[in-house]
C-alpha positions in Angstrom: -3.4 38.6 18.4 -2.9 34.9 18.6 0.5 33.9 20.0 2.5 32.1 17.3 3.8 29.7 19.9 0.3 28.6 20.9 -0.6 27.4 17.4 -0.4 23.6 17.5 2.1 22.1 15.1 1.3 18.9 13.4 4.1 16.4 13.6 5.5 15.2 10.3 6.0 11.5 9.7 7.9 10.3 6.7 7.4 6.6 5.8 10.1 5.2 3.5 9.0 2.1 1.5 10.2 0.2 -1.5 6.8 -1.5 -1.7 4.1 0.7 -3.2 1.4 0.9 -5.8 0.8 -0.7 -8.2 1.8 -3.6 -5.9 -1.1 -5.2 -4.2 0.1 -6.7 -0.9 -0.2 -6.5 2.8 2.7 -4.0 3.2 1.1 -1.5 0.9 -2.3 -1.9 2.5 -0.9 -1.5 6.0 1.1 1.6 5.2 -1.9 3.3 3.5 -4.4 2.4 6.2 -2.2 3.3 9.1 -1.2 6.6 7.3 -4.9 7.5 7.0 -5.4 6.8 10.7 -2.5 8.9 11.7 -3.7 11.8 9.6 -6.9 11.7 11.6 -4.8 12.0 14.7 -3.2 15.2 13.5 -0.1 13.9 11.8 1.2 15.0 8.5 2.1 11.7 6.8 4.4 11.7 3.8 5.6 8.7 1.8 9.0 8.3 0.1 8.3 5.6 -2.6 9.7 4.4 -5.9 7.2 6.6 -7.7 9.7 9.5 -7.3 12.6 7.8 -9.0 13.6 5.8 -12.1 12.8 2.2 -11.5 13.4 -1.3 -13.0 11.0 -4.2 -12.9 12.0 -7.3 -10.9 12.3 -10.3 -13.3 9.1 -12.3 -13.2 7.5 -9.6 -11.0 6.8 -6.6 -13.3 4.6 -4.9 -10.7 7.5 -4.8 -8.3 10.0 -2.2 -9.3 13.4 -1.4 -7.8 14.3 2.2 -7.4 17.4 3.6 -9.1 18.0 6.4 -6.6 21.1 8.0 -5.3 21.9 9.0 -1.7 21.8 12.7 -2.8 18.4 12.4 -4.4 16.9 10.6 -1.4 18.5 13.1 1.0 16.9 16.0 -0.9 13.5 14.3 -0.8 13.8 13.8 3.0 15.0 17.4 3.6 12.1 18.8 1.5 9.7 17.1 3.9 11.7 18.1 7.0 10.1 15.3 9.1 9.9 14.9 12.8 10.0 11.1 12.5 11.2 8.7 9.9 9.9 5.2 9.7 11.7 2.9 7.2 9.3 0.1 6.3 11.4 -2.0 3.9 15.0 -3.1 3.5 15.3 -2.4 -0.2 17.2 0.4 -2.1 15.2 3.3 -0.7 15.2 1.9 2.8 18.9 1.4 2.6 19.6 5.0 1.5 17.2 6.5 4.0 19.0 4.4 6.7 22.3 5.8 5.6 20.9 9.4 5.6 19.8 9.0 9.2 23.1 7.3 10.4 25.2 10.0 8.7 23.3 12.7 10.7 22.9 10.6 13.9 19.2 10.8 13.5 16.9 8.4 15.3 14.5 6.3 13.2 12.4 3.2 13.4 12.1 0.2 11.0 9.6 -2.6 10.5 10.0 -6.3 9.4 7.2 -7.2 7.1 8.5 -9.9 4.8 10.6 -13.1 5.1 12.8 -12.2 2.1 15.5 -14.8 3.0 12.9 -17.6 2.5 11.6 -15.9 -0.7 15.1 -15.5 -2.1 16.1 -19.0 -1.3 13.2 -20.3 -3.4 14.6 -18.6 -6.5 18.4 -18.5 -6.2 20.9 -20.5 -4.2 21.5 -17.9 -1.5 21.9 -19.4 2.1 19.2 -18.0 4.4 21.8 -17.2 7.1 23.4 -14.7 4.6 20.1 -12.9 4.0 19.2 -12.9 7.7 22.7 -11.5 8.4 22.0 -8.6 6.1 18.6 -7.9 7.6 20.0 -8.1 11.2 22.6 -5.6 10.2 20.0 -3.3 8.5 17.7 -3.2 11.5 20.4 -3.0 14.2 20.7 0.7 13.7 17.1 1.4 14.4 15.7 2.6 17.7 13.0 0.0 17.4 12.1 -2.7 14.8 8.4 -3.4 14.6 7.0 -6.8 13.8 3.4 -7.9 13.3 3.2 -10.9 15.6 4.6 -12.3 18.8 5.8 -15.5 17.1 7.8 -13.5 14.5 9.2 -11.4 17.3 10.4 -14.6 19.1 11.8 -16.0 15.9 13.8 -12.9 15.1 15.0 -12.5 18.7 16.4 -16.0 18.5 18.2 -15.0 15.3 19.9 -12.1 17.1 17.6 -9.2 16.3 17.3 -6.6 19.0 14.8 -3.9 20.3 11.8 -5.6 18.7 8.3 -4.2 19.2 4.8 -5.3 18.1 2.9 -3.6 15.4 -0.2 -5.6 14.6 -2.6 -5.1 11.7 -6.2 -4.0 11.2 -9.1 -4.6 8.9 -11.8 -2.5 7.3 -14.9 -3.9 9.1 -17.2 -1.8 6.9 -16.0 -3.2 3.6 -15.3 -6.7 4.9 -18.6 -7.6 6.7 -21.0 -10.5 6.9 -23.8 -10.8 4.3 -25.6 -13.1 1.9 -23.8 -15.4 -0.6 -23.9 -13.6 -3.9 -21.2 -15.4 -5.9 -20.3 -19.0 -6.8 -23.9 -20.2 -6.6 -23.5 -22.0 -9.9 -20.4 -23.8 -8.7 -20.3 -27.1 -6.7 -19.8 -26.5 -3.0 -18.3 -26.1 -0.6 -16.5 -23.0 -2.0 -12.9 -22.8 -1.0 -11.2 -19.5 -1.5 -7.6 -18.4 -1.8 -6.8 -14.6 -2.0 -3.3 -13.2 -2.6 -0.3 -13.3 -4.9 0.1 -16.4 -7.0 3.8 -17.1 -6.5 6.1 -19.9 -5.2 6.4 -18.4 -1.7 2.6 -18.4 -1.2 2.4 -22.2 -1.6 -0.7 -21.9 -3.7 -0.3 -25.3 -5.2 -0.8 -26.9 -1.8 -4.3 -25.4 -1.9 -5.1 -26.4 -5.5 -3.9 -29.9 -4.9 -6.2 -30.6 -2.0 -8.2 -33.8 -2.3 -11.4 -32.3 -0.9 -14.9 -31.8 -2.4 -16.0 -28.5 -3.7 -14.6 -25.8 -5.9 -11.2 -24.1 -5.4 -11.3 -20.4 -6.3 -8.2 -18.2 -6.7 -8.5 -14.4 -6.4 -5.1 -12.9 -7.3 -2.4 -13.1 -9.9 1.3 -13.6 -10.1 4.2 -15.4 -11.9 2.9 -18.9 -11.1 -0.6 -18.2 -12.5 -0.2 -19.5 -16.1 1.4 -22.8 -14.9 -1.2 -23.4 -12.2 -4.1 -22.6 -14.6 -2.8 -25.3 -16.9 -2.2 -27.8 -14.1 -5.6 -27.3 -12.4 -8.2 -26.6 -15.0 -11.1 -27.4 -12.6 -10.1 -24.5 -10.4 -11.5 -21.0 -10.9 -9.0 -18.2 -11.4 -10.5 -14.7 -11.1 -7.5 -12.4 -11.1 -7.3 -9.5 -8.6 -10.5 -8.1 -7.1 -10.8 -5.1 -4.8 -13.0 -3.2 -2.4 -16.7 -4.2 -2.2 -16.3 -6.8 -4.9 -13.6 -8.6 -2.9 -15.7 -8.3 0.2 -18.6 -10.0 -1.6 -16.3 -12.9 -2.6 -15.2 -13.4 1.0 -18.8 -13.4 2.1 -19.7 -16.0 -0.6 -16.9 -18.4 0.3 -17.3 -21.2 2.8 -13.7 -21.2 3.9 -10.6 -19.1 3.2 -7.6 -21.4 2.7 -4.3 -19.8 3.6 -1.5 -22.2 2.5 1.5 -19.9 3.0 4.4 -21.0 5.3 6.3 -17.7 4.9 3.9 -14.9 5.6 4.5 -12.8 8.7 0.8 -11.9 9.3 -1.7 -12.6 6.5 -4.0 -9.5 6.1 -6.4 -11.7 4.0 -7.0 -13.8 7.1 -8.5 -10.8 9.0 -10.4 -9.7 5.9 -12.0 -13.2 5.7 -12.8 -13.3 9.4 -14.4 -9.8 9.3 -16.6 -11.1 6.5 -17.7 -14.0 8.7 -15.6 -16.6 6.7 -13.7 -19.2 8.8 -10.1 -19.8 7.8 -8.0 -23.0 7.3 -4.2 -22.6 7.5 -1.0 -24.2 8.5 0.3 -23.8 12.1 3.0 -21.3 11.2 4.0 -17.7 12.0 1.1 -15.4 11.2 -1.9 -17.9 11.3 -0.7 -19.1 14.7 -1.0 -15.6 16.1 -4.1 -14.4 14.2 -6.2 -17.5 14.6 -5.9 -17.7 18.3 -9.5 -18.6 18.7 -10.2 -22.2 17.4 -13.8 -21.2 16.8 -12.7 -18.8 14.1 -10.2 -20.9 12.2 -8.5 -24.3 12.0 -4.8 -25.0 12.0 -3.2 -28.3 10.9 -0.1 -29.5 9.2 -2.5 -31.4 6.9 -4.3 -28.6 5.1 -7.1 -30.9 4.1 -7.8 -31.6 7.8 -7.8 -27.9 8.5 -10.3 -27.3 5.7 -12.6 -30.1 7.0 -12.6 -28.6 10.5 -13.0 -25.0 9.3 -16.2 -26.1 7.4 -17.8 -26.9 10.7 -17.2 -23.5 12.3 -19.8 -20.8 12.7 -19.6 -17.7 10.6 -20.7 -15.5 13.6 -17.7 -16.7 15.6 -15.3 -15.9 12.7 -16.8 -12.4 12.5 -16.5 -11.9 16.3 -12.8 -12.8 16.2 -12.2 -10.6 13.2 -13.6 -7.5 15.0 -10.6 -7.7 17.3 -8.4 -6.3 14.6 -8.7 -2.5 14.0 -6.5 -0.1 12.0 -6.9 2.5 14.8 -5.1 0.2 17.3 -2.5 -0.6 14.7 -1.8 3.2 14.1 -1.6 3.8 17.8 1.1 1.1 18.1 3.2 2.8 15.4 2.6 6.2 16.8 3.8 5.1 20.3 6.9 3.5 18.8 8.1 6.5 16.7 11.5 8.0 17.5 12.1 11.7 17.3 14.6 12.5 14.6 16.8 14.5 17.0 16.9 11.9 19.8 20.1 10.3 18.8 21.8 13.6 17.9 20.9 15.1 21.3 22.1 12.0 23.2 25.5 12.1 21.5 26.0 15.9 21.3 
């Protein structure tokens, strides 16, 4: 008879996130891809998301919904999973309640910093950034580790008083996003300049659309600023969201991906473009500074037009080669190595 004690037990990981489908962003893609990788490594991966609770849409962002959950409801969901590890991915209502659950029981947990909410909030309401960063510093201070996607963000947060910071980079699906022939935009004047992502104030999309450069500017994505920008820039092509193989074909058909954001912490679309063999033009800020470490793969300049002109001279093979450095398997291993056993804090203080 098989000894019960010899049967391997799959560790359970619960990822708590306020960002989830139908949102289309780097946080959701990261959590899904890393979760799949950890399942292949023998983990049972569970997600605690707004799908399980009543929600309200964020004004001007109907796809983003805020959970109306209680501590009791969140506690019951956590206890039903009985996880060995809890990773709190966001600082919203669900993340806050999961944090309180762990603190009340002296459980160890990890967090991650994905989004510069202080900058995003300051663009919409007159809230000083130091107040917002104060909340985030308090939120993450209770975690065993706070994972960030790039060294430059780690240094920035460290200077703001955040502690116990670790790196958790991102990957890319090299099968979906791969080099190939130009199949789109052939009826449009070149060069073909592509933006992919949310069309919102914090993404600085207008800086891309206002570029005084030859060619066609193409926007793949949607968001609250889309109607205004479509009226202001009628010569640009707005395609809405695209996914999977179709998105991969659009990357392959572009001559340059333009990444105008000043507030992103990584920029998953940068690695998707690179994996497709498409050079990138971006501003020299957190995210692009780290990802575009090889000047043969992308161009960085405070003048976005200068960056575009330089990126147009780069070789697609060099972009692809640099993009191959980013793998979801490596990203998953970084998270796995950082996870804190739930009982660690309780055992240390018992």
